N, C-alpha and C positions, 0 to 999 in steps of 0.2 A: 504494500500500500504506500502511495505517495500523496502527501498533501502539503499545502503551504501553511507553516506554523507562524501565524501572525500574532502580534501583541505580547510576545514573551518579554517580561520586564528585565531590566538590567541586573546581572548577577543573581538571577532568580529562576523561577520555573513557571510554567503554565500547564494546565491539564486540558486534554482534548479527548473527545469520544466520537464515535461514528455510529450512524444509524441509517436505515433505509430512507431514501428520498424519492418521492414520486415525481417531483417537478424538476425543472432545470436549476442548476446551482448558480448563484450570483456571479461566479467567476467563469462560467462556461463561455467560450468564444474569445476570451482574452488572449489565448495563445493559439496560433494557427500556422499551418504550413501549406503553401500552394506553389507548385513548381519549384523554383529556386529561391523563394522567399519564405523566411520564418519571421513572424511578427508577434511581439507581446506588447504590454502596455507602454513600454519605454523605448524599444528598439525595433529597427527593421534590419534584418540580417539576410544577406544574399550569399548563397553558397553555389559553387559549381556542382550541378546535379550529377556529374559523373565521377568527381574526385573528392568532393566535400571541402575543397579549399575555399577559404573565405574571400569572396569577391567584393563584398560591401558590408558596411556597418554604419548605420545612420541613426540619429535620434528621431524618434517618432514625433516629438513635439514640434520641431522646426525643419526636419529633413536634412540637417547637417551631416554630410558624408565624411567618414574618417579614413577609409582605405584610399591610398593614393590612386589617382586615375590610372587604369590599366594594371594596377598592382594586384598581388595575391598575398593574403595575410595568413598567418599560422602555417607557414611553409617550413617543414623540417629541412635543415641544411646539414650535410655531412662534410665537414672540413677535413682536409688531409694536411697534417702538419709535418714539417721537416724535423728530423730527429735532433734532440738537444740533450745536454746534460741536465740532471735533476728536473725531469720533465713534469713532475707534479707541481712545480712552482713556476716553470718557465714555459710560455706558449711559444712554440716554434713558428718559423715562417710558414704562412699558409700557401701550400703548393697548388691546391685546387679546392673548389667548392661545388658539391653536387646537391641539387635541390630535388627533394622527393615529391614530384608533382603528379605522378601516375600511380595510384595504388593498385595492389593486386586485386582488391575487392572494395566495394563501397555499398553501403545500405542505410536505409532509414531504420534504425534499430528499435526506436520507440516513438510512438505518436499518440500522446495523451493530452488531457486537459491541463496537466500541471507541468509536464516536461516533454520536450522533443529532443531526441538523441540520434545523432548521426555517427556512423562508424566507418573508418577507413583503415585498411591493413596494408602496410608497405613491407617489402622485403628487400634488403640491400646487403650484399656481401653475406655474412653469416648471421645477421641480426634481423629481428622482427619488430616492427613498430606498429602499435595499435593506437590510433588517434580517435578520440571521440569529441564531438562538438555538442554541447548541451545549452539549450535555451529554456529557461523556466518561467512560468507565469509569475509576475510580480517582481522579478529581479532585473536590475539594470546592468547585468553583466552576461557575457558569453563565456562559458567555462569549457576547458579543454582537458578532460581526464585522459591520461596516457598510460599505457603499459608497454614497456620496452624490454625485450629479451636481448640484452647487449652482449655480443660475442666477439667484440673487436679487441685484439691484443696488439699493443704497440711495441716498438723496439727502437734502439738508436739507429739501426740500419734502415728500417722500413718507415720510421716515423710513427705518428699516432693519428687517431681519428677523434674528431670533436663534433658533438651533436648540438645544434642550436635550433631554436624556433624563431623565425623572422616575421616582423610585422612592419611593412612600409605604410606609414601614416601620411595623411594629406596635410602637412604643415610646411611653412617656409623656413628659411634659414634662421629666423629670429626666435624660433621655439626654444623654450628652456627645458633642460632635463633635470629632474629631481629624483633622489633616491632615499629610501628609508635607512637610517642607521640606528643603533640602540638608543632609545629615548630621544630620538630627534630625526632631522632631515638635513640633507646636504644637496646643494646644487653643484653640478659638474659640467664641463664643456661636452657638447655632443660630438666628440671627435673620434669615436669608434674604439676608444681604449677599453680593455676589459677591466671592470671595476666591481666591487662587492655591493650587495644590497641586502636588505632583510626581506620583508614580505611584499614589497612593491617597488616599482620604478614608474616614472611618469614623464610624459612629454606634453607640453602645452604652450599656447601663445597668449594666455591671459583671457581669452574669450572662450576657447574650447580646449579640451585636452583628452588624453587617453592614459589611463593607468593600467599597468600589467601587474596583477597580483599573482603570487605563487605560494605553494605550501611547503616547499623544501629545497628550492634552488637559489643559490646565493651569488652567482656570477652572471654578468650581463654586459652588454655594450649598446650604446646608441650612437649611430653615425648620421648626423643631420636629421633626417626624418625616419630612419629605419631603426627600429627597436628590436634587439635580439636577446633572448633568454638562453643562457648556457644550461644544457640538460645533462649530458654525459660526456666522458672523455676517457680515452684509452692511454693515459700516461703510464709509464713503465719504470720510473726511477724516483724514489726507492722501492715502491710497491709495484710489482710487475703486472698485477691484475686488480686494480683498485675498484673498478666499477663493473667488473665482469658478472653477468647474471641478470636476474629479473628485477625490474624497477617499476614501481607504481607511483605516479605523481600527477599533480594537477596545476594548471595555471588558468588565468581568466583575463579577458580584456574588459575594461570598464570605461566607456566613453562618457563624456559629461560636457555641460555648458558651464563656464566660469573657470575656476581654478581648482587645483587638487584640494585646497583647504575648504572651499565652499562645497565641493563634492564629497567631502569627508572620506577621502581615499584611505587615510590611515585606519579608519574604522572598517572600511571595506576589506582591507588586508587582514585585520584582526578577525573579522567575521569569517573570512575564507579559511583562515588557519585554525579557528576554534569554533567549529560548527556546533549546533545544539546537540546535546546528548539525549537520546531517546530511551526511556524506560517504560515498562509496562506494569500495570497493576494486576497482580495475580488474582485477587478476589475483590469485587466491588465493596464488600462490607469492611475491608481492611484499609480503605482510603485514609481514614484518620480524621483528625479535627482541624488540620490546617486548611486555609482557603484554597480555592482552585488555582489561584495565581498569587505569587508573592515575590517581591524584590528584597534581597538581603542588603543591597547597597543602592541607593538612588543618588545620582550625581547631577547637580544643577547646571553645570556648564559643559557644552559639547566639546570644547577644546581641552578638557581635562580627562585623561585616560587612567583608569585604575589598572595598574600592571601587576599588582599582587594583593591578595586578600587571604590571609592564612593565619594559622595559629602561631603565636610567638615561640621562639626557640627555647625559652626558659620559663614557661608557665602557661596558664590558661588564657592569657590575654590574646587579643587579635592584632595582627599587623596589617595596615592598609598602606600601600605605596601608590603614588600617582605622579603623573608628569603632564606638563603643558605642551601642546602640539603646534600652536599657531604663531608663537613668538610675541605674545602679549601677556602682561601680568593680569591675573584673573582671580577674582574673588569667587570661591566655590563653596557650596554647602553639600554635605554628605548626610543622608538620612538612612536610618536602620529600623527594622521591626522590633528592636529591643532597646532598653534604656541603658545609657552609658553612665558610669559613675566617675570615669576619669579618661582624659585624652592627653597624651604627651607625645611630643615629636622625638624621633630617633634618627640616627644616621642609618646607612645601608646595612650595618651589622647589628642594628637594634640597640645601640647604646644611646641613652637619653641625651637630648640637647636642651639647654636652658633657653628661656625667652622665645618660645615658638609663636606666640601670638594667636593661639587657637581659642576660638569662642565656642563654648559648648551650649547646646540647646536641649530641649526636652527629648527629641528623638534623633539627635545627631550632633554635628559640629560644623563650623565653617572656618576657613583659613584662606590666606592669600598664597597663590602659587606664582613665582616669578616667571618671566618669559623663558621658555625652554627649560624651566626648572623641574627638579625632582624633589618631592617631599614624602617622608615616611612617618606614619603615626601609629602609636601603640594605644589600643582601645581596651578599657576595662569595663566589663558588663556587670549588670546586676546578676547575682547567682540565678541560674536558670537551668532546668533539666531538659536539655535537648534530647529528642528520642534517639536511643541507641539502635533500635531495630526498625525496620520498615518492611512494607509489603511490595516493594518494587524489585524488579529484576532487569538488569541491563539488556537491551536488545543487541544481539550480535549481528552486525550487518553482514549479509551474505557476500562473499567475494566472487560469486559466479558471474556477476555483471562485468568483472574486470578481466576475465579470462579472454585471451585472444581468440 
């Protein structure tokens, strides 16, 4: 079963049930596929009906197209590198680049009211590449789940192979490239140099932009208008087979009007990396006394991100860590479903700091977070018996969908 879980509160939960429905659902018709077009509430996606390659990605609101004219996006590129010493750290001279444009097979794998999924299978050399393209109702991104059976081995004599996914976007030379770093963001020239990133990178001109979010890939490059995510590599020194074997990973393109800040790209990357966890209730009578929906931390400012909410290392207190994302000092309030008896600021290793300026209220506290700042707070609660047992069991997602 697939459904869109809406209205789940921050750092909390929401309960859903399902029942027979005789009439149409309010969301029916929001997602559709016709010929080479896939449309949801936010996006118009054009794919090659024979290969699944992305030929167009436009905002439904104003029709702004993001794929460069005549371009093809989400193209797998197999780069052949010249052999070098310590190849794990040094990218060799690129001798050739092969684009995987013609798959061995292509099909519409799923066509439903919540998700449309396309599947392409490529074979090159000894490796198998399974690319999926997913467009879901209600989401403003196009996701690309991949399974790769990587069988490429490099050597000093033969060189190595480097797999990338390329996206040529419709921007001029003035577009700015931005990349997530720990607790912040950095701008870099779009000169094609291989650089690190965290959960996203972005290219935009101040009026429109595209963010590329990912769940496990930390190398990338942007040359003028072409964004590439580094996926796998057959380096050989010091580890002779570092990436050899089966890999499952995902990335997604998120187009927007405005800037990455107004589009909340950072939250898009966090959402992509930390999806909701589904659990099932074994027996309805064991649901308990908690409400159907609850937030354990409510944050008043969108540019403040909670990066940790956990038990303290040396007691039963709670630790809350947050940081500011937009480069402006912000007054923020945190609210909880329990009463606090004390709030103190700490450093990153949970040692207390004097003079924190925290203001405590009935159901939480407020504080000022400096531009790009990190603050950590230690929370003491009223004694409360939180349930030690529950009637939930985690849903183990089937991996069958991911098999080539």
